[in-house]
C-alpha positions in Angstrom: 123.9 136.9 94.9 121.1 139.3 94.1 117.9 136.7 94.6 115.4 137.9 92.5 113.0 134.4 92.0 112.3 131.5 93.6 111.6 128.5 91.0 109.5 125.4 92.9 109.1 122.0 91.6 105.8 120.4 92.2 105.6 117.0 92.7 107.1 116.1 96.4 108.3 119.5 96.8 105.0 121.1 97.5 102.6 118.4 97.5 103.0 115.1 98.5 101.8 113.5 95.2 104.2 110.7 94.4 101.6 108.2 96.5 99.2 109.3 94.3 101.1 108.8 90.9 102.0 105.2 92.7 98.4 104.5 93.5 97.3 105.5 89.4 100.3 103.3 88.3 99.3 100.1 90.6 96.0 100.3 89.4 96.8 100.5 85.8 99.1 97.7 85.8 97.2 95.4 87.7 94.9 93.9 85.0 98.4 92.9 84.0 99.8 91.1 87.0 102.2 93.7 88.0 102.4 95.2 91.4 105.0 97.4 93.2 105.9 98.3 96.9 105.3 101.9 97.4 108.9 102.7 98.3 110.3 100.5 96.2 108.4 102.2 93.0 108.7 105.6 94.5 112.6 105.1 94.9 112.9 103.7 91.3 110.7 106.3 89.3 110.2 109.6 91.2 111.2 112.5 89.2 111.9 110.3 85.8 109.7 111.3 82.9 106.3 109.4 82.9 107.6 108.1 79.2 110.8 106.6 80.5 109.0 105.3 83.3 106.3 103.4 80.9 109.2 102.0 78.5 111.3 100.4 81.4 107.9 98.8 83.0 106.9 97.2 79.2 110.1 96.0 78.6 110.9 94.6 81.8 107.3 92.7 82.4 107.1 92.3 78.0 103.6 93.7 78.1 101.2 93.5 75.5 100.6 97.6 75.4 103.2 100.4 74.4 104.5 102.9 76.3 102.8 105.5 75.1 99.4 103.7 75.9 100.5 103.2 79.6 101.4 106.8 79.5 98.2 108.2 78.5 96.6 105.5 80.9 98.4 107.1 83.7 97.6 110.6 82.6 93.9 109.9 82.6 94.1 108.1 86.3 96.0 111.1 87.7 93.6 113.5 86.5 90.5 111.9 87.3 92.1 111.6 90.9 92.9 115.1 91.2 89.3 116.4 90.0 87.7 114.8 93.6 90.9 115.0 95.8 94.3 117.0 96.2 97.5 115.3 97.6 98.0 116.2 100.9 100.7 119.6 101.0 104.5 119.2 101.9 105.3 120.5 105.5 105.1 124.4 105.4 104.6 124.6 101.5 101.0 127.0 101.9 102.7 129.4 104.2 106.1 129.4 102.5 104.3 130.2 99.0 102.4 132.9 100.6 105.5 134.6 102.1 107.6 134.2 99.1 104.8 135.9 97.2 104.8 138.9 99.9 108.4 139.6 99.7 108.5 140.7 96.3 110.1 137.8 94.8 109.1 136.3 91.5 108.1 133.0 91.6 107.4 130.2 89.0 106.4 126.7 89.1 108.6 124.4 87.0 107.2 120.8 87.1 107.8 117.4 84.8 104.2 116.8 85.4 101.7 117.4 82.7 99.3 120.5 82.6 96.2 118.2 83.0 98.0 117.0 86.3 99.4 120.3 87.7 96.3 122.7 87.1 93.7 121.0 89.3 96.2 120.6 92.0 97.3 124.5 91.7 93.7 125.5 91.3 92.5 123.1 93.8 94.9 124.8 96.7 94.6 128.6 94.9 98.1 128.4 94.4 98.0 129.1 90.7 97.4 132.9 91.1 100.7 133.1 93.1 103.0 131.9 90.2 104.4 134.7 87.8 104.6 131.6 85.6 103.6 127.4 85.1 106.3 125.3 83.4 105.1 122.1 82.6 106.2 119.1 80.7 103.7 120.2 78.0 105.6 123.6 77.5 109.0 122.2 76.0 110.4 119.8 73.6 112.8 118.5 76.2 111.4 118.2 79.9 113.2 117.1 83.2 116.1 116.2 83.5 117.0 118.5 80.6 117.4 122.1 81.2 114.3 123.4 79.3 111.7 123.6 81.7 113.9 126.0 83.9 115.4 128.0 80.8 111.5 128.8 79.7 110.8 129.8 83.3 113.9 132.3 83.3 112.9 134.0 80.2 109.3 134.1 81.0 110.2 135.9 83.9 112.8 138.0 82.4 115.6 137.0 84.7 119.2 135.6 84.3 119.9 132.0 86.1 122.1 134.1 88.7 118.9 135.5 89.8 117.1 132.6 90.8 117.3 129.6 92.8 115.4 126.4 92.1 113.6 124.1 94.9 114.2 120.2 93.9 113.5 116.7 95.7 114.8 114.4 93.0 117.9 113.8 91.7 116.1 114.3 88.1 114.7 118.0 89.1 118.0 118.9 90.4 119.7 117.7 87.4 117.5 120.1 85.4 117.8 123.0 87.2 121.6 122.6 87.1 121.4 122.1 83.4 120.0 125.3 83.3 123.2 127.0 85.7 120.5 127.7 88.5 121.7 127.4 91.8 119.2 124.5 93.6 118.3 123.9 97.2 117.3 120.3 97.4 114.6 119.1 100.0 114.2 115.5 99.6 111.1 113.6 100.7 110.6 110.0 102.4 110.8 108.5 98.7 113.9 110.7 97.6 116.3 110.7 100.6 118.6 108.2 99.0 118.9 109.7 95.4 122.1 111.7 94.1 121.2 115.3 95.3 125.1 116.3 95.4 124.9 119.0 92.4 122.6 121.1 95.2 124.4 123.8 96.6 122.4 123.3 99.8 120.6 120.2 101.1 117.5 121.5 103.7 115.3 119.1 105.8 112.1 121.5 104.7 110.4 124.6 102.9 110.3 126.6 106.7 114.3 126.3 106.1 114.3 127.4 102.6 112.5 130.6 104.0 115.1 131.4 106.6 117.5 131.1 104.0 115.7 133.1 101.4 115.2 136.0 104.2 118.9 136.4 104.3 118.9 137.4 100.4 116.0 140.0 100.6 
């Protein structure tokens, strides 16, 4: 394998944002008398498209609003949150991003989040400029778990799937990269330990282990 690029997921991989997503969802659903336990919610919805989650919630609780209304309310709440406070970084995230950049490898961010959700986080931490391209759900017709976001990243970077690895933490993300024929390193977080990550070629405990592996490919 000739490694030329590392393609990073964001939520749950670089930033511990699942708790923020959960808080936004619970705040939006509270007026409807709906509340979730954080572990239950994150196990159920981490990595899944926002619209898919909204459809499931509306149907389960027979809500009087449309899934599209819920999606927009959630985006608005998350955008407002990250403008004033950033989700915590995952262990070693800042260090490893800079090391991969300094190694000369290309880097892309491939996220299932909307652009208005992702950019405040990336720019707030000074990460945006590190990436050679940033692909969000808004940039493709079919977001994760479809392979389209990864295919767009590969095309933008001008490389083949065999020259890249993806770094993901959820079943949805691993599936998306696999659908694009990109080999995946799975690094689950506390909310995704029980996800089916069997399509990944390697499962690691943290980003530091990823960097140790990447160095063997330089």
